C-alpha positions in Angstrom: 12.4 -22.9 -2.4 8.9 -22.1 -1.2 7.2 -24.8 0.9 3.7 -23.8 -0.4 1.6 -24.0 2.7 -1.7 -23.5 0.8 -3.8 -24.8 3.6 -2.4 -22.0 5.8 -3.2 -19.3 3.3 -6.7 -20.6 3.0 -7.2 -20.5 6.7 -6.1 -16.9 6.9 -8.2 -15.8 3.9 -11.2 -17.5 5.6 -13.2 -18.6 2.5 -13.2 -21.3 -0.1 -14.3 -21.2 -3.8 -13.3 -22.1 -7.3 -10.9 -20.0 -9.4 -11.4 -16.6 -11.1 -10.7 -15.7 -14.7 -9.0 -12.5 -15.7 -9.7 -9.9 -18.4 -7.2 -9.6 -21.3 -5.0 -6.5 -21.5 -6.1 -3.8 -23.9 -3.9 -3.3 -26.9 -2.6 0.2 -26.2 0.8 1.8 -25.9 1.6 0.0 -22.7 4.1 -2.3 -21.0 2.2 -5.5 -20.2 1.9 -6.4 -16.6 3.7 -9.6 -15.5 1.7 -12.6 -16.5 0.0 -14.3 -13.6 -0.3 -18.0 -13.2 -3.7 -19.3 -14.3 -5.9 -20.0 -11.3 -6.9 -23.6 -10.6 -9.6 -24.8 -8.1 -8.3 -25.2 -4.6 -8.1 -28.8 -3.4 -10.8 -30.4 -1.2 -8.2 -31.0 1.5 -7.3 -27.4 1.5 -10.8 -26.2 1.6 -11.8 -28.5 4.4 -8.9 -27.3 6.5 -9.7 -23.7 5.8 -13.4 -23.9 6.7 -12.7 -25.9 9.8 -10.0 -23.5 11.0 -12.0 -20.3 10.8 -15.3 -21.1 12.4 -14.2 -19.9 15.8 -12.8 -16.5 14.8 -13.6 -13.6 17.0 -13.5 -9.9 15.9 -10.0 -9.3 17.3 -8.1 -12.6 17.7 -8.6 -15.5 15.3 -7.8 -19.0 16.5 -6.3 -20.8 13.5 -6.4 -24.3 14.8 -3.6 -26.8 15.5 -2.8 -27.3 11.9 -1.7 -23.7 11.4 -0.4 -22.7 14.8 3.3 -23.4 14.0 3.5 -21.0 11.1 0.8 -18.6 12.0 1.4 -18.2 15.7 1.9 -14.5 15.1 -1.8 -14.2 14.3 -2.6 -15.1 17.9 -0.7 -11.9 18.9 -3.1 -9.7 17.0 -3.6 -6.5 19.0 -7.0 -5.1 19.7 -7.4 -1.4 20.3 -6.8 -1.5 24.0 -3.7 -3.6 23.7 -2.2 -1.5 20.9 -2.2 1.6 23.1 -0.4 -0.2 25.9 2.4 -2.0 23.9 4.9 0.1 22.0 6.4 -3.0 20.3 3.6 -2.8 17.7 5.7 0.0 15.9 8.1 -2.6 14.5 7.4 -6.0 13.1 8.9 -9.1 14.8 11.6 -11.0 13.1 9.8 -13.5 10.7 12.9 -15.6 9.7 11.7 -18.6 11.6 8.4 -18.8 9.7 8.0 -20.6 6.4 7.6 -18.6 3.2 4.5 -18.6 1.1 4.5 -19.0 -2.7 3.0 -15.7 -4.0 1.4 -17.5 -6.9 -0.4 -19.8 -4.5 -1.5 -16.9 -2.3 -2.8 -15.1 -5.5 -4.7 -18.3 -6.4 -6.3 -18.4 -2.9 -7.4 -14.8 -3.2 -9.0 -15.5 -6.6 -10.8 -18.5 -5.1 -12.3 -16.3 -2.5 -13.4 -13.7 -5.1 -15.0 -16.2 -7.5 -18.4 -14.5 -7.2 -17.1 -11.1 -8.0 -16.3 -9.6 -11.4 -12.5 -9.9 -12.2 -10.3 -7.0 -11.5 -9.5 -4.7 -14.4 -6.2 -4.9 -16.2 -3.9 -1.9 -15.7 -0.7 -1.6 -17.7 2.6 0.2 -17.3 3.4 3.1 -19.5 7.0 3.1 -20.6 8.7 6.4 -19.6 12.3 5.5 -20.3 14.5 8.0 -22.0 17.5 5.7 -22.0 18.4 2.1 -21.1 21.7 2.7 -19.4 20.9 1.2 -16.0 22.5 -2.3 -15.5 20.5 -3.0 -12.3 16.8 -4.1 -12.1 14.4 -1.2 -11.4 13.0 -0.5 -7.9 9.2 -0.8 -8.0 7.4 1.3 -5.5 3.7 1.1 -4.8 1.7 3.8 -3.1 -1.8 3.1 -1.9 -4.4 4.3 0.6 -6.2 1.0 1.0 -9.2 2.4 3.0 -9.4 1.4 6.7 -12.0 -1.3 7.2 -13.5 0.5 10.2 -13.9 3.7 8.2 -15.3 2.0 5.1 -18.0 0.2 7.0 -18.6 2.8 9.7 -17.8 6.4 8.8 -17.1 7.1 5.2 -20.7 6.8 3.9 -20.1 5.4 0.4 -23.8 5.6 -0.5 -23.4 3.9 -3.9 -21.3 1.0 -2.7 -23.2 -2.1 -1.6 -22.5 -3.2 1.9 -21.5 -6.6 0.6 -18.6 -5.1 -1.3 -17.1 -3.8 1.9 -16.9 -7.2 3.7 -13.4 -7.6 5.0 -13.2 -11.3 4.2 -13.4 -10.5 0.5 -12.1 -6.9 0.4 -8.8 -8.0 1.9 -8.4 -10.5 -0.9 -8.9 -7.7 -3.5 -6.2 -5.7 -1.7 -3.8 -8.6 -1.7 -4.6 -9.4 -5.3 -3.7 -5.9 -6.3 -0.4 -6.1 -4.4 0.5 -9.5 -5.8 -0.4 -8.5 -9.3 2.2 -5.7 -9.4 4.8 -7.3 -7.2 6.3 -4.1 -5.6 9.8 -4.1 -4.1 8.6 -1.4 -1.7 5.0 -1.0 -0.5 3.7 2.3 1.1 0.2 2.1 2.6 -2.1 4.4 4.4 -5.3 3.7 6.5 -3.9 0.3 7.5 -6.0 -1.1 10.4 -5.4 -4.8 9.8 -1.6 -4.7 10.0 -1.1 -7.4 12.6 -3.7 -10.0 11.6 -3.4 -9.7 7.8 -0.6 -7.7 6.2 2.3 -8.3 8.5 1.8 -12.1 8.8 1.3 -12.6 5.1 3.7 -10.1 3.6 6.5 -11.2 6.0 6.1 -14.7 4.5 6.4 -13.2 1.1 9.8 -11.8 2.0 8.9 -8.3 3.1 10.1 -6.5 6.2 7.4 -4.2 7.6 7.0 -1.2 9.9 3.7 0.2 11.1 3.1 3.6 12.8 -0.5 4.3 13.9 -2.2 7.6 14.3 -2.2 8.7 17.9 -6.0 9.3 17.9 -7.2 7.1 15.0 -10.8 7.7 14.0 -11.2 4.0 13.6 -11.4 3.7 17.4 -14.7 5.6 17.3 -16.2 2.8 15.3 -17.8 -0.1 17.1 -16.0 -3.5 16.7 -12.9 -1.8 15.3 -9.7 -3.6 14.7 -7.5 -1.0 16.4 -6.0 2.2 15.1 -5.2 2.9 11.5 -1.9 4.2 10.3 0.9 4.1 7.8 2.8 1.0 6.9 6.0 0.5 4.9 7.2 -2.8 3.5 10.4 -3.6 1.6 11.8 -6.9 0.1 14.6 -8.1 2.3 16.3 -9.9 -0.5 16.8 -6.6 -2.4 17.4 -4.0 0.4 19.2 -3.6 3.7 17.7 -1.3 6.3 20.2 1.4 7.3 18.0 3.4 9.5 14.3 4.0 10.3 12.4 7.0 11.7 8.8 7.2 12.9 7.7 10.8 12.6 4.7 12.4 14.3 4.0 15.4 12.2 3.7 18.9 13.8 1.8 21.9 12.6 2.4 25.4 14.1 4.6 23.8 16.8 1.8 21.5 17.8 1.9 17.7 17.5 -0.8 16.4 15.2 -2.7 13.2 14.6 -0.8 12.5 11.3 2.4 10.5 11.0 5.1 9.4 8.6 7.7 6.6 8.3 11.1 7.3 6.7 13.6 4.6 6.1 17.1 4.7 4.5 17.7 1.5 2.5 20.7 0.2 0.7 20.3 -1.7 -2.6 22.0 -5.1 -2.3 22.7 -5.2 -6.1 24.3 -1.8 -6.4 25.3 -0.7 -2.9 23.5 2.6 -3.4 21.4 4.1 -0.6 18.1 6.0 -0.8 15.4 7.2 1.5 11.8 6.0 1.2 9.0 7.8 3.1 5.3 7.3 3.5 2.8 9.7 5.0 -0.9 10.6 5.2 -1.8 14.3 5.8 -4.8 15.8 7.4 -8.1 15.4 5.4 -11.1 17.7 4.9 -11.7 21.1 3.3 -10.7 24.0 5.5 -7.5 22.4 6.7 -5.3 23.7 3.9 -3.0 25.7 6.1 -2.7 22.8 8.6 -1.7 20.4 5.7 0.8 23.0 4.5 2.4 23.1 8.0 2.5 19.4 8.2 4.2 19.2 4.8 6.8 21.7 5.9 7.6 19.7 9.0 7.9 16.5 6.9 10.2 18.2 4.4 12.4 19.5 7.3 12.7 16.0 8.7 13.5 14.5 5.3 16.1 17.3 4.8 17.9 16.1 7.9 17.5 12.4 7.1 18.9 12.7 3.5 21.7 15.0 4.7 20.5 17.9 2.6 19.5 15.8 -0.4 22.8 13.8 -0.6 20.7 10.6 -0.2 18.1 10.2 -3.0 14.5 10.3 -1.8 11.1 8.9 -2.7 8.1 10.2 -0.8 4.7 8.4 -1.1 1.5 9.5 0.4 -2.1 10.5 0.5 -1.6 14.2 0.9 -5.3 15.0 0.9 -4.3 18.0 -1.2 -5.0 19.0 -4.8 -2.0 20.3 -6.9 -3.3 23.8 -6.3 -2.7 23.6 -2.5 0.3 25.2 -0.7 1.6 21.8 0.5 1.9 20.5 -3.0 3.8 23.7 -4.0 6.1 23.3 -1.0 7.1 19.8 -2.2 7.4 20.9 -5.9 9.8 23.8 -4.9 11.7 22.2 -2.1 15.5 22.3 -2.0 15.3 18.5 -2.0 14.7 18.9 -5.8 11.6 16.7 -6.0 9.3 15.9 -8.9 5.9 14.2 -8.9 6.3 10.9 -10.9 2.7 10.8 -12.2 3.0 14.1 -14.0 5.1 12.2 -16.5 2.0 10.4 -17.8 0.6 13.7 -19.1 1.3 14.9 -22.6 3.5 17.8 -21.5 4.9 16.1 -18.4 3.7 18.9 -16.2 0.1 18.0 -15.3 -1.1 15.6 -12.6 -3.7 13.0 -13.4 -7.3 14.2 -13.3 -8.0 12.0 -10.3 -6.5 9.4 -7.9 -9.7 9.1 -5.8 -13.4 9.0 -7.0 -16.3 8.3 -4.6 -19.9 9.2 -3.9 -20.8 10.2 -0.4 -24.0 11.6 1.1 -22.5 15.1 0.5 -22.1 14.3 -3.2 -19.6 13.1 -5.7 -15.9 13.6 -4.9 -13.3 13.4 -7.7 -9.8 14.6 -6.7 -6.1 14.1 -7.2 -4.7 13.6 -3.7 -2.1 10.8 -3.9 1.5 11.3 -5.1 4.9 9.6 -5.5 7.6 12.3 -5.2 11.2 11.5 -6.2 14.7 13.1 -6.4 14.8 14.1 -10.0 18.6 14.7 -9.9 19.3 11.1 -8.7 16.4 8.9 -10.0 14.7 8.2 -13.3 11.1 7.0 -13.6 11.3 4.1 -16.0 7.5 3.3 -16.1 4.3 4.1 -14.2 1.1 2.2 -13.8 -1.8 3.7 -15.7 -4.9 4.7 -13.8 -8.4 3.1 -14.2 -10.5 4.9 -16.8 -13.9 6.4 -15.9 -15.6 3.6 -17.7 -13.7 1.0 -15.7 -14.5 2.8 -12.4 -18.2 2.8 -13.3 -21.1 5.0 -12.4 -21.2 4.0 -8.7 -17.5 5.0 -8.4 -15.2 3.6 -5.7 -15.0 1.3 -3.7 -16.9 -1.4 -5.5 -17.1 -5.1 -6.1 -14.2 -4.6 -8.6 -12.0 -2.4 -6.5 -11.4 -2.4 -2.7 -10.5 1.2 -2.0 -11.7 4.7 -2.7 -8.1 5.5 -3.8 -6.3 4.1 -6.8 -2.9 2.5 -6.3 0.1 4.2 -7.9 3.1 2.2 -9.0 6.4 3.4 -10.5 9.6 1.7 -11.5 12.7 3.8 -10.6 16.4 3.5 -11.5 19.4 5.6 -10.4 20.8 8.2 -12.8 24.4 8.1 -13.8 24.9 11.5 -12.1 24.0 9.9 -8.8 27.1 7.7 -8.7 28.8 10.1 -6.3 25.9 10.1 -3.9 25.6 7.7 -1.0 
């Protein structure tokens, strides 16, 4: 059972406050999200320990104090930008088995305590997409999310309608964790992660996840003063559900040249069913004018995945911020690939053929940007989408768009539940 080290969670979250209420779910055609435990005020002992433990934090390494050093010794190993470039071991997480687990309900409570002055997060519900109920195994929940690198959000992205206070890491990271904890993914695919070692790996490993991080070779975060190191892609999976068969870190090429964009591809085996599948995460080149470059990167990724899945014998799920609308060539390459892929979020449309109207919505100095850039692709011959998390409405997003006090990123998270088709019984 969990040992509930609430004092340790508070020290990491670095704030103390009363609990936070939640909005009720709207009564639409939706699958309700899993009920969360009602928040309760954190204990005085916990708060005292937390506030005392964090006063001496620096920008790169946080001293957690003697009361937390046993379980959070990994935090002392947080890599700054210069260390990250010199130590290749940052590509794979250390073994967390000797560390005590955290109760996810208590970590969620800690996050809500930190966020007590902010408006509560909006309820999003799952849309039931099942065409049959033949699967005897629990679904595989996959979460895709560009969480917005902290250095970019504060330093380079120019969200002109977003208050500076809404971008404070001490609170924004709690909004990110709250979103993850609310939907409880079995597999978590993240982009723009620049707090892997001091936040996500230490906490998620204690929630039962195994993680891998692959940074961009020339991360733009490093151009920002007081950065926390390079940003990159991160992939987490629950160790009690999956066994890692093999893992590949891929530096994408375009026109035979190595690029600054990366991907992680891992073959996992479901412990319940014994079936294998490949999960991949990527983040392609941004900006208008780079369409051909993105197309080349996508082709390179598809070729790598073709080899890893043995020519589509192994079912595949690909998550990412493609920085490409559905009209771009890279999208068309994925849609027409011999890997037989479909985009899961198309299934939310009336005809099952149209992508959502947006997955990112922000206001920069150059103007308002509303685009569909994020996708979850899957092997349609081997996998069924049982449900998908609905997007925030325009009203919920609000006139100042994203990020905001309600929502920590300029991209919306995508979450899908998958099951294997009967026809995939013969596959690996």
